[in-house]
Structure formats: C-alpha cells, structure tokens
PQR file of N, CA, C, O and H, with PARSE charges and radii, in Angstrom:
ATOM      1  N   UNK A   1      31.817   7.694  -1.835 -0.4000 1.5000
ATOM      2  CA  UNK A   1      31.138   6.912  -2.843 -0.0000 2.0000
ATOM      3  C   UNK A   1      31.297   5.413  -2.582  0.5500 1.7000
ATOM      4  O   UNK A   1      30.381   4.641  -2.868 -0.5500 1.4000
ATOM      5  N   UNK A   2      32.420   4.997  -2.055 -0.4000 1.5000
ATOM      6  CA  UNK A   2      32.642   3.583  -1.780 -0.0000 2.0000
ATOM      7  C   UNK A   2      31.701   3.076  -0.693  0.5500 1.7000
ATOM      8  O   UNK A   2      31.276   1.922  -0.736 -0.5500 1.4000
ATOM      9  H   UNK A   2      33.164   5.623  -1.823  0.4000 1.0000
ATOM     10  N   UNK A   3      31.374   3.909   0.266 -0.4000 1.5000
ATOM     11  CA  UNK A   3      30.466   3.520   1.340 -0.0000 2.0000
ATOM     12  C   UNK A   3      29.091   3.155   0.788  0.5500 1.7000
ATOM     13  O   UNK A   3      28.478   2.191   1.245 -0.5500 1.4000
ATOM     14  H   UNK A   3      31.719   4.847   0.302  0.4000 1.0000
ATOM     15  N   UNK A   4      28.606   3.912  -0.185 -0.4000 1.5000
ATOM     16  CA  UNK A   4      27.300   3.638  -0.779 -0.0000 2.0000
ATOM     17  C   UNK A   4      27.269   2.282  -1.456  0.5500 1.7000
ATOM     18  O   UNK A   4      26.225   1.630  -1.488 -0.5500 1.4000
ATOM     19  H   UNK A   4      29.104   4.695  -0.556  0.4000 1.0000
ATOM     20  N   UNK A   5      28.387   1.850  -1.991 -0.4000 1.5000
ATOM     21  CA  UNK A   5      28.430   0.556  -2.651 -0.0000 2.0000
ATOM     22  C   UNK A   5      28.491  -0.590  -1.649  0.5500 1.7000
ATOM     23  O   UNK A   5      28.060  -1.700  -1.964 -0.5500 1.4000
ATOM     24  H   UNK A   5      29.235   2.379  -1.965  0.4000 1.0000
ATOM     25  N   UNK A   6      29.012  -0.349  -0.462 -0.4000 1.5000
ATOM     26  CA  UNK A   6      29.135  -1.394   0.546 -0.0000 2.0000
ATOM     27  C   UNK A   6      27.833  -1.655   1.287  0.5500 1.7000
ATOM     28  O   UNK A   6      27.614  -2.767   1.767 -0.5500 1.4000
ATOM     29  H   UNK A   6      29.361   0.552  -0.207  0.4000 1.0000
ATOM     30  N   UNK A   7      26.974  -0.667   1.391 -0.4000 1.5000
ATOM     31  CA  UNK A   7      25.723  -0.830   2.142 -0.0000 2.0000
ATOM     32  C   UNK A   7      24.838  -1.927   1.530  0.5500 1.7000
ATOM     33  O   UNK A   7      24.380  -2.794   2.274 -0.5500 1.4000
ATOM     34  H   UNK A   7      27.151   0.237   1.002  0.4000 1.0000
ATOM     35  N   UNK A   8      24.573  -1.938   0.213 -0.4000 1.5000
ATOM     36  CA  UNK A   8      23.768  -3.039  -0.336 -0.0000 2.0000
ATOM     37  C   UNK A   8      24.433  -4.401  -0.129  0.5500 1.7000
ATOM     38  O   UNK A   8      23.739  -5.395   0.083 -0.5500 1.4000
ATOM     39  H   UNK A   8      24.946  -1.234  -0.392  0.4000 1.0000
ATOM     40  N   UNK A   9      25.763  -4.463  -0.187 -0.4000 1.5000
ATOM     41  CA  UNK A   9      26.458  -5.728   0.033 -0.0000 2.0000
ATOM     42  C   UNK A   9      26.233  -6.224   1.455  0.5500 1.7000
ATOM     43  O   UNK A   9      26.040  -7.420   1.673 -0.5500 1.4000
ATOM     44  H   UNK A   9      26.327  -3.656  -0.359  0.4000 1.0000
ATOM     45  N   UNK A  10      26.257  -5.318   2.416 -0.4000 1.5000
ATOM     46  CA  UNK A  10      26.040  -5.694   3.817 -0.0000 2.0000
ATOM     47  C   UNK A  10      24.651  -6.302   3.991  0.5500 1.7000
ATOM     48  O   UNK A  10      24.511  -7.359   4.607 -0.5500 1.4000
ATOM     49  H   UNK A  10      26.414  -4.346   2.239  0.4000 1.0000
ATOM     50  N   UNK A  11      23.627  -5.643   3.454 -0.4000 1.5000
ATOM     51  CA  UNK A  11      22.266  -6.136   3.628 -0.0000 2.0000
ATOM     52  C   UNK A  11      22.007  -7.399   2.813  0.5500 1.7000
ATOM     53  O   UNK A  11      21.205  -8.241   3.219 -0.5500 1.4000
ATOM     54  H   UNK A  11      23.741  -4.784   2.954  0.4000 1.0000
ATOM     55  N   UNK A  12      22.665  -7.538   1.687 -0.4000 1.5000
ATOM     56  CA  UNK A  12      22.488  -8.740   0.876 -0.0000 2.0000
ATOM     57  C   UNK A  12      23.037  -9.968   1.588  0.5500 1.7000
ATOM     58  O   UNK A  12      22.537 -11.073   1.378 -0.5500 1.4000
ATOM     59  H   UNK A  12      23.316  -6.854   1.358  0.4000 1.0000
ATOM     60  N   UNK A  13      24.047  -9.798   2.418 -0.4000 1.5000
ATOM     61  CA  UNK A  13      24.677 -10.923   3.093 -0.0000 2.0000
ATOM     62  C   UNK A  13      24.124 -11.139   4.510  0.5500 1.7000
ATOM     63  O   UNK A  13      24.508 -12.105   5.169 -0.5500 1.4000
ATOM     64  H   UNK A  13      24.454  -8.901   2.589  0.4000 1.0000
ATOM     65  N   UNK A  14      23.243 -10.272   4.985 -0.4000 1.5000
ATOM     66  CA  UNK A  14      22.693 -10.384   6.330 -0.0000 2.0000
ATOM     67  C   UNK A  14      21.381 -11.160   6.281  0.5500 1.7000
ATOM     68  O   UNK A  14      20.542 -10.887   5.421 -0.5500 1.4000
ATOM     69  H   UNK A  14      22.932  -9.487   4.449  0.4000 1.0000
ATOM     70  N   UNK A  15      21.185 -12.114   7.176 -0.4000 1.5000
ATOM     71  CA  UNK A  15      19.978 -12.931   7.164 -0.0000 2.0000
ATOM     72  C   UNK A  15      18.912 -12.415   8.115  0.5500 1.7000
ATOM     73  O   UNK A  15      17.743 -12.764   7.951 -0.5500 1.4000
ATOM     74  H   UNK A  15      21.866 -12.336   7.874  0.4000 1.0000
ATOM     75  N   UNK A  16      19.263 -11.603   9.098 -0.4000 1.5000
ATOM     76  CA  UNK A  16      18.332 -11.043  10.082 -0.0000 2.0000
ATOM     77  C   UNK A  16      17.652 -12.114  10.919  0.5500 1.7000
ATOM     78  O   UNK A  16      16.684 -11.806  11.614 -0.5500 1.4000
ATOM     79  H   UNK A  16      20.213 -11.320   9.231  0.4000 1.0000
ATOM     80  N   UNK A  17      18.112 -13.352  10.884 -0.4000 1.5000
ATOM     81  CA  UNK A  17      17.622 -14.390  11.776 -0.0000 2.0000
ATOM     82  C   UNK A  17      16.264 -14.978  11.440  0.5500 1.7000
ATOM     83  O   UNK A  17      15.685 -15.647  12.297 -0.5500 1.4000
ATOM     84  H   UNK A  17      18.898 -13.603  10.319  0.4000 1.0000
ATOM     85  N   UNK A  18      15.720 -14.773  10.253 -0.4000 1.5000
ATOM     86  CA  UNK A  18      14.435 -15.366   9.879 -0.0000 2.0000
ATOM     87  C   UNK A  18      14.652 -16.577   8.979  0.5500 1.7000
ATOM     88  O   UNK A  18      15.402 -16.516   8.005 -0.5500 1.4000
ATOM     89  H   UNK A  18      16.189 -14.230   9.558  0.4000 1.0000
ATOM     90  N   UNK A  19      13.991 -17.666   9.318 -0.4000 1.5000
ATOM     91  CA  UNK A  19      14.010 -18.815   8.415 -0.0000 2.0000
ATOM     92  C   UNK A  19      12.933 -18.591   7.352  0.5500 1.7000
ATOM     93  O   UNK A  19      12.104 -17.689   7.477 -0.5500 1.4000
ATOM     94  H   UNK A  19      13.382 -17.716  10.109  0.4000 1.0000
ATOM     95  N   UNK A  20      12.953 -19.405   6.329 -0.4000 1.5000
ATOM     96  CA  UNK A  20      11.935 -19.299   5.280 -0.0000 2.0000
ATOM     97  C   UNK A  20      10.534 -19.532   5.861  0.5500 1.7000
ATOM     98  O   UNK A  20       9.589 -18.829   5.504 -0.5500 1.4000
ATOM     99  H   UNK A  20      13.626 -20.137   6.228  0.4000 1.0000
ATOM    100  N   UNK A  21      10.405 -20.505   6.742 -0.4000 1.5000
ATOM    101  CA  UNK A  21       9.108 -20.799   7.354 -0.0000 2.0000
ATOM    102  C   UNK A  21       8.619 -19.640   8.219  0.5500 1.7000
ATOM    103  O   UNK A  21       7.436 -19.301   8.196 -0.5500 1.4000
ATOM    104  H   UNK A  21      11.173 -21.076   7.032  0.4000 1.0000
ATOM    105  N   UNK A  22       9.532 -19.030   8.983 -0.4000 1.5000
ATOM    106  CA  UNK A  22       9.157 -17.882   9.821 -0.0000 2.0000
ATOM    107  C   UNK A  22       8.729 -16.707   8.951  0.5500 1.7000
ATOM    108  O   UNK A  22       7.763 -16.012   9.266 -0.5500 1.4000
ATOM    109  H   UNK A  22      10.493 -19.305   9.001  0.4000 1.0000
ATOM    110  N   UNK A  23       9.448 -16.490   7.862 -0.4000 1.5000
ATOM    111  CA  UNK A  23       9.079 -15.409   6.951 -0.0000 2.0000
ATOM    112  C   UNK A  23       7.692 -15.645   6.364  0.5500 1.7000
ATOM    113  O   UNK A  23       6.865 -14.734   6.342 -0.5500 1.4000
ATOM    114  H   UNK A  23      10.233 -17.055   7.607  0.4000 1.0000
ATOM    115  N   UNK A  24       7.432 -16.864   5.889 -0.4000 1.5000
ATOM    116  CA  UNK A  24       6.126 -17.171   5.293 -0.0000 2.0000
ATOM    117  C   UNK A  24       4.995 -16.977   6.306  0.5500 1.7000
ATOM    118  O   UNK A  24       3.939 -16.445   5.965 -0.5500 1.4000
ATOM    119  H   UNK A  24       8.104 -17.604   5.907  0.4000 1.0000
ATOM    120  N   UNK A  25       5.217 -17.410   7.553 -0.4000 1.5000
ATOM    121  CA  UNK A  25       4.209 -17.239   8.604 -0.0000 2.0000
ATOM    122  C   UNK A  25       3.951 -15.760   8.873  0.5500 1.7000
ATOM    123  O   UNK A  25       2.798 -15.337   8.957 -0.5500 1.4000
ATOM    124  H   UNK A  25       6.075 -17.843   7.830  0.4000 1.0000
ATOM    125  N   UNK A  26       5.004 -14.981   9.005 -0.4000 1.5000
ATOM    126  CA  UNK A  26       4.878 -13.548   9.244 -0.0000 2.0000
ATOM    127  C   UNK A  26       4.196 -12.856   8.072  0.5500 1.7000
ATOM    128  O   UNK A  26       3.357 -11.977   8.269 -0.5500 1.4000
ATOM    129  H   UNK A  26       5.941 -15.324   8.936  0.4000 1.0000
ATOM    130  N   UNK A  27       4.548 -13.242   6.871 -0.4000 1.5000
ATOM    131  CA  UNK A  27       3.940 -12.662   5.674 -0.0000 2.0000
ATOM    132  C   UNK A  27       2.436 -12.907   5.651  0.5500 1.7000
ATOM    133  O   UNK A  27       1.661 -11.999   5.351 -0.5500 1.4000
ATOM    134  H   UNK A  27       5.230 -13.956   6.711  0.4000 1.0000
ATOM    135  N   UNK A  28       2.021 -14.135   5.969 -0.4000 1.5000
ATOM    136  CA  UNK A  28       0.581 -14.462   6.019 -0.0000 2.0000
ATOM    137  C   UNK A  28      -0.143 -13.631   7.082  0.5500 1.7000
ATOM    138  O   UNK A  28      -1.247 -13.140   6.847 -0.5500 1.4000
ATOM    139  H   UNK A  28       2.650 -14.873   6.213  0.4000 1.0000
ATOM    140  N   UNK A  29       0.477 -13.478   8.241 -0.4000 1.5000
ATOM    141  CA  UNK A  29      -0.147 -12.740   9.342 -0.0000 2.0000
ATOM    142  C   UNK A  29      -0.282 -11.251   9.052  0.5500 1.7000
ATOM    143  O   UNK A  29      -1.169 -10.598   9.600 -0.5500 1.4000
ATOM    144  H   UNK A  29       1.374 -13.877   8.432  0.4000 1.0000
ATOM    145  N   UNK A  30       0.575 -10.708   8.204 -0.4000 1.5000
ATOM    146  CA  UNK A  30       0.553  -9.270   7.931 -0.0000 2.0000
ATOM    147  C   UNK A  30      -0.337  -8.881   6.748  0.5500 1.7000
ATOM    148  O   UNK A  30      -0.438  -7.699   6.420 -0.5500 1.4000
ATOM    149  H   UNK A  30       1.295 -11.239   7.759  0.4000 1.0000
ATOM    150  N   UNK A  31      -0.971  -9.840   6.118 -0.4000 1.5000
ATOM    151  CA  UNK A  31      -1.860  -9.537   5.000 -0.0000 2.0000
ATOM    152  C   UNK A  31      -3.147  -8.908   5.525  0.5500 1.7000
ATOM    153  O   UNK A  31      -3.664  -9.332   6.559 -0.5500 1.4000
ATOM    154  H   UNK A  31      -0.889 -10.801   6.385  0.4000 1.0000
ATOM    155  N   UNK A  32      -3.676  -7.890   4.817 -0.4000 1.5000
ATOM    156  CA  UNK A  32      -4.928  -7.262   5.276 -0.0000 2.0000
ATOM    157  C   UNK A  32      -6.096  -8.244   5.163  0.5500 1.7000
ATOM    158  O   UNK A  32      -6.093  -9.148   4.328 -0.5500 1.4000
ATOM    159  H   UNK A  32      -3.256  -7.545   3.978  0.4000 1.0000
ATOM    160  N   UNK A  33      -7.073  -8.045   6.009 -0.4000 1.5000
ATOM    161  CA  UNK A  33      -8.270  -8.885   6.023 -0.0000 2.0000
ATOM    162  C   UNK A  33      -9.037  -8.691   4.716  0.5500 1.7000
ATOM    163  O   UNK A  33      -9.444  -7.570   4.410 -0.5500 1.4000
ATOM    164  H   UNK A  33      -7.076  -7.311   6.688  0.4000 1.0000
ATOM    165  N   UNK A  34      -9.244  -9.765   3.934 -0.4000 1.5000
ATOM    166  CA  UNK A  34      -9.969  -9.606   2.664 -0.0000 2.0000
ATOM    167  C   UNK A  34     -11.430  -9.215   2.858  0.5500 1.7000
ATOM    168  O   UNK A  34     -12.075  -8.765   1.911 -0.5500 1.4000
ATOM    169  H   UNK A  34      -8.913 -10.676   4.183  0.4000 1.0000
ATOM    170  N   UNK A  35     -11.965  -9.380   4.074 -0.4000 1.5000
ATOM    171  CA  UNK A  35     -13.356  -9.015   4.344 -0.0000 2.0000
ATOM    172  C   UNK A  35     -13.478  -7.653   5.026  0.5500 1.7000
ATOM    173  O   UNK A  35     -14.551  -7.302   5.517 -0.5500 1.4000
ATOM    174  H   UNK A  35     -11.441  -9.746   4.843  0.4000 1.0000
ATOM    175  N   UNK A  36     -12.385  -6.880   5.063 -0.4000 1.5000
ATOM    176  CA  UNK A  36     -12.407  -5.565   5.694 -0.0000 2.0000
ATOM    177  C   UNK A  36     -13.428  -4.667   4.989  0.5500 1.7000
ATOM    178  O   UNK A  36     -13.585  -4.735   3.770 -0.5500 1.4000
ATOM    179  H   UNK A  36     -11.513  -7.165   4.664  0.4000 1.0000
ATOM    180  N   UNK A  37     -14.110  -3.838   5.756 -0.4000 1.5000
ATOM    181  CA  UNK A  37     -15.188  -3.003   5.232 -0.0000 2.0000
ATOM    182  C   UNK A  37     -14.734  -2.115   4.075  0.5500 1.7000
ATOM    183  O   UNK A  37     -15.464  -1.951   3.098 -0.5500 1.4000
ATOM    184  H   UNK A  37     -13.982  -3.783   6.747  0.4000 1.0000
ATOM    185  N   UNK A  38     -13.534  -1.541   4.178 -0.4000 1.5000
ATOM    186  CA  UNK A  38     -13.085  -0.627   3.122 -0.0000 2.0000
ATOM    187  C   UNK A  38     -12.909  -1.333   1.786  0.5500 1.7000
ATOM    188  O   UNK A  38     -12.900  -0.682   0.741 -0.5500 1.4000
ATOM    189  H   UNK A  38     -12.941  -1.673   4.972  0.4000 1.0000
ATOM    190  N   UNK A  39     -12.768  -2.664   1.806 -0.4000 1.5000
ATOM    191  CA  UNK A  39     -12.623  -3.404   0.544 -0.0000 2.0000
ATOM    192  C   UNK A  39     -13.967  -3.559  -0.168  0.5500 1.7000
ATOM    193  O   UNK A  39     -13.991  -3.890  -1.354 -0.5500 1.4000
ATOM    194  H   UNK A  39     -12.775  -3.192   2.655  0.4000 1.0000
ATOM    195  N   UNK A  40     -15.081  -3.330   0.522 -0.4000 1.5000
ATOM    196  CA  UNK A  40     -16.397  -3.482  -0.093 -0.0000 2.0000
ATOM    197  C   UNK A  40     -16.846  -2.206  -0.812  0.5500 1.7000
ATOM    198  O   UNK A  40     -17.851  -2.217  -1.523 -0.5500 1.4000
ATOM    199  H   UNK A  40     -15.061  -3.061   1.485  0.4000 1.0000
ATOM    200  N   UNK A  41     -16.116  -1.120  -0.631 -0.4000 1.5000
ATOM    201  CA  UNK A  41     -16.474   0.154  -1.270 -0.0000 2.0000
ATOM    202  C   UNK A  41     -16.028   0.118  -2.738  0.5500 1.7000
ATOM    203  O   UNK A  41     -14.880  -0.225  -3.021 -0.5500 1.4000
ATOM    204  H   UNK A  41     -15.300  -1.110  -0.053  0.4000 1.0000
ATOM    205  N   UNK A  42     -16.916   0.466  -3.671 -0.4000 1.5000
ATOM    206  CA  UNK A  42     -16.535   0.457  -5.087 -0.0000 2.0000
ATOM    207  C   UNK A  42     -15.702   1.697  -5.448  0.5500 1.7000
ATOM    208  O   UNK A  42     -16.194   2.614  -6.105 -0.5500 1.4000
ATOM    209  H   UNK A  42     -17.849   0.744  -3.442  0.4000 1.0000
ATOM    210  N   UNK A  43     -14.442   1.709  -5.013 -0.4000 1.5000
ATOM    211  CA  UNK A  43     -13.561   2.859  -5.252 -0.0000 2.0000
ATOM    212  C   UNK A  43     -13.381   3.116  -6.743  0.5500 1.7000
ATOM    213  O   UNK A  43     -13.330   2.180  -7.541 -0.5500 1.4000
ATOM    214  H   UNK A  43     -14.042   0.963  -4.479  0.4000 1.0000
ATOM    215  N   UNK A  44     -13.286   4.373  -7.106 -0.4000 1.5000
ATOM    216  CA  UNK A  44     -13.013   4.782  -8.491 -0.0000 2.0000
ATOM    217  C   UNK A  44     -11.648   5.456  -8.527  0.5500 1.7000
ATOM    218  O   UNK A  44     -11.285   6.182  -7.601 -0.5500 1.4000
ATOM    219  H   UNK A  44     -13.327   5.133  -6.457  0.4000 1.0000
ATOM    220  N   UNK A  45     -10.906   5.221  -9.575 -0.4000 1.5000
ATOM    221  CA  UNK A  45      -9.609   5.878  -9.728 -0.0000 2.0000
ATOM    222  C   UNK A  45      -9.691   7.056 -10.692  0.5500 1.7000
ATOM    223  O   UNK A  45      -8.721   7.794 -10.863 -0.5500 1.4000
ATOM    224  H   UNK A  45     -11.200   4.631 -10.327  0.4000 1.0000
ATOM    225  N   UNK A  46     -10.835   7.227 -11.311 -0.4000 1.5000
ATOM    226  CA  UNK A  46     -11.050   8.336 -12.232 -0.0000 2.0000
ATOM    227  C   UNK A  46     -12.114   9.267 -11.646  0.5500 1.7000
ATOM    228  O   UNK A  46     -13.208   8.820 -11.299 -0.5500 1.4000
ATOM    229  H   UNK A  46     -11.623   6.627 -11.171  0.4000 1.0000
ATOM    230  N   UNK A  47     -11.798  10.548 -11.537 -0.4000 1.5000
ATOM    231  CA  UNK A  47     -12.765  11.525 -11.021 -0.0000 2.0000
ATOM    232  C   UNK A  47     -13.967  11.615 -11.957  0.5500 1.7000
ATOM    233  O   UNK A  47     -15.099  11.764 -11.498 -0.5500 1.4000
ATOM    234  H   UNK A  47     -10.910  10.911 -11.818  0.4000 1.0000
ATOM    235  N   UNK A  48     -13.728  11.527 -13.262 -0.4000 1.5000
ATOM    236  CA  UNK A  48     -14.835  11.609 -14.220 -0.0000 2.0000
ATOM    237  C   UNK A  48     -15.781  10.416 -14.087  0.5500 1.7000
ATOM    238  O   UNK A  48     -16.998  10.582 -14.161 -0.5500 1.4000
ATOM    239  H   UNK A  48     -12.808  11.407 -13.635  0.4000 1.0000
ATOM    240  N   UNK A  49     -15.230   9.211 -13.892 -0.4000 1.5000
ATOM    241  CA  UNK A  49     -16.074   8.033 -13.674 -0.0000 2.0000
ATOM    242  C   UNK A  49     -16.869   8.169 -12.376  0.5500 1.7000
ATOM    243  O   UNK A  49     -18.050   7.827 -12.324 -0.5500 1.4000
ATOM    244  H   UNK A  49     -14.241   9.076 -13.833  0.4000 1.0000
ATOM    245  N   UNK A  50     -16.210   8.672 -11.330 -0.4000 1.5000
ATOM    246  CA  UNK A  50     -16.883   8.868 -10.042 -0.0000 2.0000
ATOM    247  C   UNK A  50     -17.996   9.902 -10.165  0.5500 1.7000
ATOM    248  O   UNK A  50     -19.078   9.729  -9.604 -0.5500 1.4000
ATOM    249  H   UNK A  50     -15.250   8.950 -11.372  0.4000 1.0000
ATOM    250  N   UNK A  51     -17.726  10.971 -10.898 -0.4000 1.5000
ATOM    251  CA  UNK A  51     -18.733  12.025 -11.080 -0.0000 2.0000
ATOM    252  C   UNK A  51     -19.944  11.482 -11.831  0.5500 1.7000
ATOM    253  O   UNK A  51     -21.082  11.782 -11.470 -0.5500 1.4000
ATOM    254  H   UNK A  51     -16.847  11.111 -11.353  0.4000 1.0000
ATOM    255  N   UNK A  52     -19.711  10.697 -12.859 -0.4000 1.5000
ATOM    256  CA  UNK A  52     -20.819  10.129 -13.631 -0.0000 2.0000
ATOM    257  C   UNK A  52     -21.637   9.162 -12.767  0.5500 1.7000
ATOM    258  O   UNK A  52     -22.867   9.189 -12.798 -0.5500 1.4000
ATOM    259  H   UNK A  52     -18.787  10.453 -13.152  0.4000 1.0000
ATOM    260  N   UNK A  53     -20.951   8.308 -11.995 -0.4000 1.5000
ATOM    261  CA  UNK A  53     -21.656   7.351 -11.124 -0.0000 2.0000
ATOM    262  C   UNK A  53     -22.438   8.086 -10.041  0.5500 1.7000
ATOM    263  O   UNK A  53     -23.565   7.701  -9.726 -0.5500 1.4000
ATOM    264  H   UNK A  53     -19.952   8.285 -11.970  0.4000 1.0000
ATOM    265  N   UNK A  54     -21.860   9.133  -9.472 -0.4000 1.5000
ATOM    266  CA  UNK A  54     -22.542   9.905  -8.425 -0.0000 2.0000
ATOM    267  C   UNK A  54     -23.783  10.593  -8.978  0.5500 1.7000
ATOM    268  O   UNK A  54     -24.825  10.619  -8.323 -0.5500 1.4000
ATOM    269  H   UNK A  54     -20.945   9.445  -9.727  0.4000 1.0000
ATOM    270  N   UNK A  55     -23.676  11.144 -10.173 -0.4000 1.5000
ATOM    271  CA  UNK A  55     -24.831  11.819 -10.794 -0.0000 2.0000
ATOM    272  C   UNK A  55     -25.929  10.804 -11.099  0.5500 1.7000
ATOM    273  O   UNK A  55     -27.112  11.078 -10.893 -0.5500 1.4000
ATOM    274  H   UNK A  55     -22.830  11.122 -10.705  0.4000 1.0000
ATOM    275  N   UNK A  56     -25.532   9.637 -11.589 -0.4000 1.5000
ATOM    276  CA  UNK A  56     -26.490   8.587 -11.929 -0.0000 2.0000
ATOM    277  C   UNK A  56     -27.235   8.075 -10.688  0.5500 1.7000
ATOM    278  O   UNK A  56     -28.438   7.819 -10.734 -0.5500 1.4000
ATOM    279  H   UNK A  56     -24.572   9.414 -11.756  0.4000 1.0000
ATOM    280  N   UNK A  57     -26.494   7.930  -9.578 -0.4000 1.5000
ATOM    281  CA  UNK A  57     -27.063   7.339  -8.368 -0.0000 2.0000
ATOM    282  C   UNK A  57     -27.542   8.373  -7.346  0.5500 1.7000
ATOM    283  O   UNK A  57     -28.105   8.012  -6.313 -0.5500 1.4000
ATOM    284  H   UNK A  57     -25.516   8.137  -9.541  0.4000 1.0000
ATOM    285  N   UNK A  58     -27.317   9.662  -7.635 -0.4000 1.5000
ATOM    286  CA  UNK A  58     -27.729  10.712  -6.714 -0.0000 2.0000
ATOM    287  C   UNK A  58     -26.966  10.679  -5.398  0.5500 1.7000
ATOM    288  O   UNK A  58     -27.535  10.938  -4.338 -0.5500 1.4000
ATOM    289  H   UNK A  58     -26.860   9.956  -8.474  0.4000 1.0000
ATOM    290  N   UNK A  59     -25.665  10.356  -5.468 -0.4000 1.5000
ATOM    291  CA  UNK A  59     -24.840  10.256  -4.263 -0.0000 2.0000
ATOM    292  C   UNK A  59     -23.708  11.272  -4.322  0.5500 1.7000
ATOM    293  O   UNK A  59     -23.335  11.720  -5.406 -0.5500 1.4000
ATOM    294  H   UNK A  59     -25.203  10.146  -6.329  0.4000 1.0000
ATOM    295  N   UNK A  60     -23.158  11.639  -3.172 -0.4000 1.5000
ATOM    296  CA  UNK A  60     -22.025  12.574  -3.154 -0.0000 2.0000
ATOM    297  C   UNK A  60     -20.717  11.850  -3.514  0.5500 1.7000
ATOM    298  O   UNK A  60     -20.656  10.621  -3.557 -0.5500 1.4000
ATOM    299  H   UNK A  60     -23.461  11.275  -2.291  0.4000 1.0000
ATOM    300  N   UNK A  61     -19.688  12.645  -3.768 -0.4000 1.5000
ATOM    301  CA  UNK A  61     -18.356  12.108  -4.072 -0.0000 2.0000
ATOM    302  C   UNK A  61     -17.443  12.403  -2.885  0.5500 1.7000
ATOM    303  O   UNK A  61     -17.424  13.523  -2.374 -0.5500 1.4000
ATOM    304  H   UNK A  61     -19.737  13.643  -3.733  0.4000 1.0000
ATOM    305  N   UNK A  62     -16.692  11.404  -2.453 -0.4000 1.5000
ATOM    306  CA  UNK A  62     -15.667  11.588  -1.424 -0.0000 2.0000
ATOM    307  C   UNK A  62     -14.321  11.490  -2.124  0.5500 1.7000
ATOM    308  O   UNK A  62     -14.008  10.470  -2.739 -0.5500 1.4000
ATOM    309  H   UNK A  62     -16.707  10.494  -2.868  0.4000 1.0000
ATOM    310  N   UNK A  63     -13.527  12.548  -2.032 -0.4000 1.5000
ATOM    311  CA  UNK A  63     -12.212  12.561  -2.679 -0.0000 2.0000
ATOM    312  C   UNK A  63     -11.140  12.553  -1.607  0.5500 1.7000
ATOM    313  O   UNK A  63     -11.141  13.389  -0.704 -0.5500 1.4000
ATOM    314  H   UNK A  63     -13.782  13.376  -1.533  0.4000 1.0000
ATOM    315  N   UNK A  64     -10.229  11.606  -1.714 -0.4000 1.5000
ATOM    316  CA  UNK A  64      -9.080  11.526  -0.813 -0.0000 2.0000
ATOM    317  C   UNK A  64      -7.880  11.974  -1.627  0.5500 1.7000
ATOM    318  O   UNK A  64      -7.517  11.332  -2.613 -0.5500 1.4000
ATOM    319  H   UNK A  64     -10.228  10.927  -2.448  0.4000 1.0000
ATOM    320  N   UNK A  65      -7.268  13.066  -1.221 -0.4000 1.5000
ATOM    321  CA  UNK A  65      -6.118  13.598  -1.959 -0.0000 2.0000
ATOM    322  C   UNK A  65      -5.008  13.938  -0.982  0.5500 1.7000
ATOM    323  O   UNK A  65      -5.268  14.320   0.159 -0.5500 1.4000
ATOM    324  H   UNK A  65      -7.563  13.587  -0.420  0.4000 1.0000
ATOM    325  N   UNK A  66      -3.774  13.798  -1.433 -0.4000 1.5000
ATOM    326  CA  UNK A  66      -2.633  14.167  -0.611 -0.0000 2.0000
ATOM    327  C   UNK A  66      -1.537  14.721  -1.502  0.5500 1.7000
ATOM    328  O   UNK A  66      -1.534  14.516  -2.716 -0.5500 1.4000
ATOM    329  H   UNK A  66      -3.563  13.488  -2.360  0.4000 1.0000
ATOM    330  N   UNK A  67      -0.627  15.410  -0.889 -0.4000 1.5000
ATOM    331  CA  UNK A  67       0.480  15.993  -1.631 -0.0000 2.0000
ATOM    332  C   UNK A  67       1.763  15.623  -0.897  0.5500 1.7000
ATOM    333  O   UNK A  67       1.795  15.597   0.333 -0.5500 1.4000
ATOM    334  H   UNK A  67      -0.630  15.576   0.097  0.4000 1.0000
ATOM    335  N   UNK A  68       2.787  15.348  -1.630 -0.4000 1.5000
ATOM    336  CA  UNK A  68       4.068  15.043  -1.018 -0.0000 2.0000
ATOM    337  C   UNK A  68       4.436  13.593  -1.176  0.5500 1.7000
ATOM    338  O   UNK A  68       3.789  12.852  -1.916 -0.5500 1.4000
ATOM    339  H   UNK A  68       2.761  15.370  -2.630  0.4000 1.0000
ATOM    340  N   UNK A  69       5.467  13.193  -0.486 -0.4000 1.5000
ATOM    341  CA  UNK A  69       5.972  11.832  -0.565 -0.0000 2.0000
ATOM    342  C   UNK A  69       4.994  10.877   0.106  0.5500 1.7000
ATOM    343  O   UNK A  69       4.529  11.164   1.209 -0.5500 1.4000
ATOM    344  H   UNK A  69       5.992  13.795   0.115  0.4000 1.0000
ATOM    345  N   UNK A  70       4.665   9.741  -0.528 -0.4000 1.5000
ATOM    346  CA  UNK A  70       3.668   8.841   0.053 -0.0000 2.0000
ATOM    347  C   UNK A  70       4.080   8.252   1.398  0.5500 1.7000
ATOM    348  O   UNK A  70       3.212   7.838   2.166 -0.5500 1.4000
ATOM    349  H   UNK A  70       5.043   9.508  -1.424  0.4000 1.0000
ATOM    350  N   UNK A  71       5.371   8.201   1.707 -0.4000 1.5000
ATOM    351  CA  UNK A  71       5.792   7.674   2.997 -0.0000 2.0000
ATOM    352  C   UNK A  71       5.938   8.767   4.046  0.5500 1.7000
ATOM    353  O   UNK A  71       6.055   8.476   5.237 -0.5500 1.4000
ATOM    354  H   UNK A  71       6.076   8.537   1.083  0.4000 1.0000
ATOM    355  N   UNK A  72       5.931  10.039   3.606 -0.4000 1.5000
ATOM    356  CA  UNK A  72       6.077  11.134   4.556 -0.0000 2.0000
ATOM    357  C   UNK A  72       4.819  11.940   4.705  0.5500 1.7000
ATOM    358  O   UNK A  72       4.634  12.608   5.722 -0.5500 1.4000
ATOM    359  H   UNK A  72       5.836  10.276   2.639  0.4000 1.0000
ATOM    360  N   UNK A  73       3.941  11.900   3.715 -0.4000 1.5000
ATOM    361  CA  UNK A  73       2.663  12.613   3.716 -0.0000 2.0000
ATOM    362  C   UNK A  73       2.845  14.047   4.220  0.5500 1.7000
ATOM    363  O   UNK A  73       2.281  14.429   5.246 -0.5500 1.4000
ATOM    364  H   UNK A  73       4.091  11.357   2.889  0.4000 1.0000
ATOM    365  N   UNK A  74       3.626  14.824   3.497 -0.4000 1.5000
ATOM    366  CA  UNK A  74       3.935  16.196   3.896 -0.0000 2.0000
ATOM    367  C   UNK A  74       2.785  17.136   3.651  0.5500 1.7000
ATOM    368  O   UNK A  74       2.891  18.329   3.936 -0.5500 1.4000
ATOM    369  H   UNK A  74       4.083  14.514   2.663  0.4000 1.0000
TER
END
C-alpha cells in the first residue's frame, strides 16, 4: 500500500525535461485540424434525433458503436 502512495509523489516531482514554452509549442502542434473533414459532419448524439433527421432528409443513418474500455476497445 505504501508503494501506491509514493508513485504520485514521484511523478509530481518529476519535470520530464519540458519547459513551459516547449510544452505550449507541443500542445499547439498536437491539436486536431479545425478544418478536418470529419468536423464538417453534423454528428448527432441522440439516435432518435438522427432517426428523425434521416427520415426528414431521406438519408441513411451511420451508427458508430463500441463496447468495452475506451482506451482498450475490447
């Protein structure tokens, strides 16, 4: 149990060699492109809203579903 308490202390005191300016530059570079094609799609978070819009516009529905942990995608 003591080991679990020491791990956050280790990381809290470690700088990993990045300055504030380097971090800000890296952060800016890793942001997704705001003009990316997938951002132009009018995504719906409600299946009922999507179904109503699809019926109104005569278009199909694409559903993306997954099960499991979002970082493991089991």
